[in-house]
Every structure is written in structure tokens, then in C-alpha cells.
N, C-alpha and C positions, 0 to 999 in steps of 0.2 A: 514883471520885471522890477527888480529892486532899483528904486531911486530914478526911474525913468519917467520924468514929468510927462503927463498927458497919456500915459499908458492905460490908466484906469484900473490898475490891478492893486499893487501894493507900493508903499513908499517907506523908507526908513525914517523913523522919528529922530529928533534931537537926542533922545536917550538911547538910540540904537536898536529899537524894536521895529518889527515889520507891522504896518498898519494897513488895513484895507482902505482903498481911496474911492471906491465906487460901489453901487448896488446896495442891496439890503443890509449888508454887514459893514457899510461905510463907517469909518472911524473906529472900528474894532481892531484889537490887536490879533494877529494871526495865531500866536501861541495860546491865547485864551480861547479862541474858537476851536482849535485842535484839542485842548484839554477838556472843554465842554463836550465835545464829540466823544472823547474817551469815556467820560463819566455818564453820558447819556442824559445830561441835564445842564442847565446853565450854572456857571460858577456863582457862588455867593460872593458878596463884597469882601468878606473876611478870608476868602481863599485866594492864594496867589500861586503863580506858576514859576517854578525854578528850572532854569536851563542847566542841565547837569554838566555839560561840557563848557559852560561859560559863554558860549556863542549865542547872543540874543537874536541872531538872524537864522538860527537853526530851530524851527518848530516841529521837527520830526517827533512822532509820538514817544519813541524810546528815549529821547533826550529831555523829556518834560516830566517833572515831578510836581504834583499838586500838593500844596502845603497850606497849613494855617499861617496867619500872619507872623506869629511868634517864631514858629519853627522855620519859616522862610528867612526871617531876619537872622536867626542863629545860623542856619546853613550857609547863607550867603556870606556872612562875616567869617565863619570858620573856613569855607572854601577859599576865600580871598587870602586869609592868614596862611593856609597851607601853600597856596600858590606863590605868595610873595616871600615868606620868611622861612619855611620849612625846606631844608635841603636834603634831608634824609629820604632816600628812595623808599625805604621800608615804611616810614611814617605816611608818606603820600599814598603808598600802595594800600595801607590799612584804611585810610580815609576813603579811597575809591572803592574798596571792597564793601565798606560800610554803606556808602551811597548806592552801590549796585544791589545790595541786599534790600535796602529800603525800597528801591524802585521795583524790584521783583516782588516784594511783599505787597506793594500798592497795586501792581498789575494783577496779582492773584486775587486781592480783595475786590477790585473792580470787576474782574471776570465773574467771580462768585456772585456778587450782588446783581450784576446784570443778568446772569443766567437764571437767577431766582426771582427776578422782578423786584428786587429790594433797592431802594434808593441808596446810592453810595454816599457815605458820610466820611468826610475828611476831618480827622482829629487835629489837635494842636497841642503844643507844649510836651511833646514826647521824645523828640529826637535828641535833645541835649542829654537827657537822662539816659537813653539808650546808648549814646556815645560814651558817657561816663562809665556805665556798667561794662561795656565792651573794653574800654581802655584800662579798667581795673582788672580785667581778666575774667569777668563774669558773663561774657556774652560772646 
């Protein structure tokens, strides 16, 4: 139960994330546990988890995108910019399609690596360039 003191399950942190409050995963963030399960390994310190729909309380696998620190910072800033300042529906649609493609690409990469017993590697510093290429009509 979210925010139910004494429930011994999860609690919402001051930053708005779900954190385990009891047991062997105590003090761990739920979204990081789910992301690690998707990868089949623990997350590295330089790997961050992005909530695609912006809802920090939504740790469903389809809503999570595992990114390097730089890509996560860029994606979070760009998504906030689109949500706050961009009023053009077509521009927001383009951004959402880009993020959907990245998520599908990552899901394929994870599935392929796991099926072949290969550790999943999450790259960094690629999304800003991919967006620039797409926006210029090259992708």
C-alpha cells in the first residue's frame, strides 16, 4: 500500500518514488528492482531508470526505460520541455513516437541478450544525437 505507515510494503519518498520498507529489499526503489529484473542483473550506479509517462509511482515494465546518466538527464529535460512549453500536438506526437521506438529497441536488445546468455549493456550519450538526426529528417 502506498504511503500506508506500518504496512511494511512500500512508501512514497519525498521525491515521489516508491521505496520498499521491509524485508531483504528494504530501502530499495521499486522501479530500480523492476528494471534490474528486466535486465536479469543489478543496475550499475551509472544506469538510471526513466518513467516514460512521467509518473514516478508507475513501475510497470513497459513504463520504464533504462538509460545512462547523460541520456537520462537529456531525456528528462527534453520531456519536461515538451510537456510544459510545446503546444503543437504534432511535435508532442513526434517525441512520443521517438520514445516509443527507443523503448521497443531496448526491449528487443534485452530479449536478444537474455535469450543468448549475453549480459545486457546500456549505452549512454546516444539519444540526443538520434533525436537530432530524426528531427533533421534523417531518421
